[in-house]
C-alpha positions as CSV (number, residue, x, y, z in Angstrom):
1,X,-38.5,50.6,6.2
2,X,-35.7,49.5,7.6
3,X,-34.0,47.1,5.1
4,X,-36.2,48.6,1.8
5,X,-34.3,52.5,3.4
6,X,-30.9,50.2,2.7
7,X,-31.4,49.4,-0.5
8,X,-33.0,52.4,-1.3
9,X,-29.4,53.6,-0.5
10,X,-27.3,50.8,-2.3
11,X,-29.0,51.1,-5.0
12,X,-28.6,54.3,-5.7
13,X,-24.3,54.0,-5.1
14,X,-24.4,51.4,-7.3
15,X,-26.4,52.8,-10.0
16,X,-24.7,56.4,-9.9
17,X,-22.0,55.9,-12.0
18,X,-24.7,54.9,-15.1
19,X,-26.1,57.5,-14.8
20,X,-23.1,60.1,-14.5
21,X,-22.6,58.0,-18.3
22,X,-25.9,59.0,-19.3
23,X,-25.0,62.3,-18.6
24,X,-23.0,62.3,-21.1
25,X,-23.8,60.3,-23.2
26,X,-26.2,63.4,-23.1
27,X,-23.6,66.3,-23.1
28,X,-22.2,64.4,-26.5
29,X,-25.9,64.7,-28.4
30,X,-26.8,68.5,-26.6
31,X,-23.6,70.4,-27.2
32,X,-23.5,69.8,-31.0
33,X,-27.2,70.0,-31.6
34,X,-27.5,73.5,-30.3
35,X,-24.0,74.2,-31.1
36,X,-23.3,73.1,-34.9
37,X,-19.3,73.6,-36.6
38,X,-19.2,77.0,-37.8
39,X,-16.0,76.2,-39.9
40,X,-16.2,73.1,-42.5
41,X,-12.6,70.8,-43.0
42,X,-12.4,72.3,-46.5
43,X,-12.6,75.9,-44.5
44,X,-15.8,77.3,-44.8
45,X,-17.1,79.5,-42.7
46,X,-20.9,78.0,-41.6
47,X,-22.4,80.4,-39.1
48,X,-21.2,83.4,-38.0
49,X,-19.2,83.9,-34.9
50,X,-22.1,86.1,-33.1
51,X,-24.5,83.0,-34.3
52,X,-22.4,80.7,-32.7
53,X,-21.3,83.0,-29.1
54,X,-25.9,83.4,-29.1
55,X,-25.4,79.8,-29.5
56,X,-22.9,78.7,-26.6
57,X,-24.6,80.9,-23.8
58,X,-28.5,78.6,-24.6
59,X,-26.2,75.8,-24.2
60,X,-25.6,77.0,-21.2
61,X,-28.7,78.8,-19.8
62,X,-30.1,75.4,-20.7
63,X,-27.7,73.1,-18.5
64,X,-27.5,76.1,-15.6
65,X,-32.0,75.4,-16.2
66,X,-32.2,71.2,-16.4
67,X,-29.7,71.8,-13.4
68,X,-31.6,74.3,-10.9
69,X,-34.9,72.1,-12.0
70,X,-33.0,69.3,-9.9
71,X,-31.4,71.1,-7.7
72,X,-35.1,72.5,-6.3
73,X,-36.4,68.2,-7.0
74,X,-33.8,67.4,-4.8
75,X,-34.2,70.2,-2.0
76,X,-38.3,69.4,-2.1
77,X,-38.5,66.1,-1.7
78,X,-35.6,65.3,0.1
79,X,-36.8,65.5,4.4
80,X,-34.2,66.8,6.2
81,X,-33.8,63.9,8.0
82,X,-35.1,60.0,7.4
83,X,-38.4,59.6,9.7
84,X,-35.9,56.2,11.3
85,X,-32.7,56.0,11.4
86,X,-30.5,54.4,8.9
87,X,-27.8,52.0,11.4
88,X,-28.0,50.9,15.0
89,X,-25.2,53.6,15.1
90,X,-27.1,56.2,14.3
91,X,-28.7,56.2,17.5
92,X,-25.6,56.4,19.7
93,X,-24.3,59.7,21.2
94,X,-21.1,61.2,19.7
95,X,-18.1,63.1,20.6
96,X,-18.3,65.8,19.7
97,X,-14.7,66.4,17.3
98,X,-11.9,68.3,19.2
99,X,-12.1,65.9,22.0
100,X,-12.8,62.3,19.5
101,X,-9.1,64.7,17.2
102,X,-7.4,64.5,21.6
103,X,-8.7,60.7,21.6
104,X,-7.0,59.7,18.4
105,X,-4.2,61.4,18.2
106,X,-2.7,58.8,21.6
107,X,-3.9,56.2,19.4
108,X,0.3,55.1,18.5
109,X,-1.4,53.4,15.8
110,X,-2.9,56.2,14.2
111,X,0.0,58.4,14.2
112,X,2.1,55.1,12.8
113,X,-0.5,55.5,9.5
114,X,-0.4,59.2,9.4
115,X,3.5,58.6,9.3
116,X,2.7,56.3,5.9
117,X,0.1,58.3,4.2
118,X,3.3,60.5,4.6
119,X,5.7,59.2,3.9
120,X,4.4,57.4,1.0
121,X,1.4,59.0,-0.8
122,X,3.0,62.5,-0.5
123,X,5.9,61.1,-3.5
124,X,3.2,59.6,-5.1
125,X,1.2,62.9,-5.6
126,X,4.9,64.9,-6.6
127,X,5.5,62.0,-9.7
128,X,1.9,61.9,-10.6
129,X,1.3,65.1,-11.7
């Protein structure tokens, strides 16, 4: 059972990009279909501004409805916890955050890596704007 869950989780993560691409493709189809051009290339008005406004609102309501259906399906389908621990470490007792963080601050290598991240990460973030 644990191996099946691991395979399912791996497939979910690796196929996530394809579902995102499918959603984007659907958006490129749904948007122009529900909200057609209001002015053609020659500048002639094809649809009034009020009709375009209604079309955009209909598109937003459709997307909100789809997202609500998907969210409700996820809430109903997924249990609060898996039937068996997904990994052996999931059964280990956990250290609370404050204790673990104070232990982490005592490690010299962690502090060096934080210094390195701040020293190089901040300038790179500023340049990447």
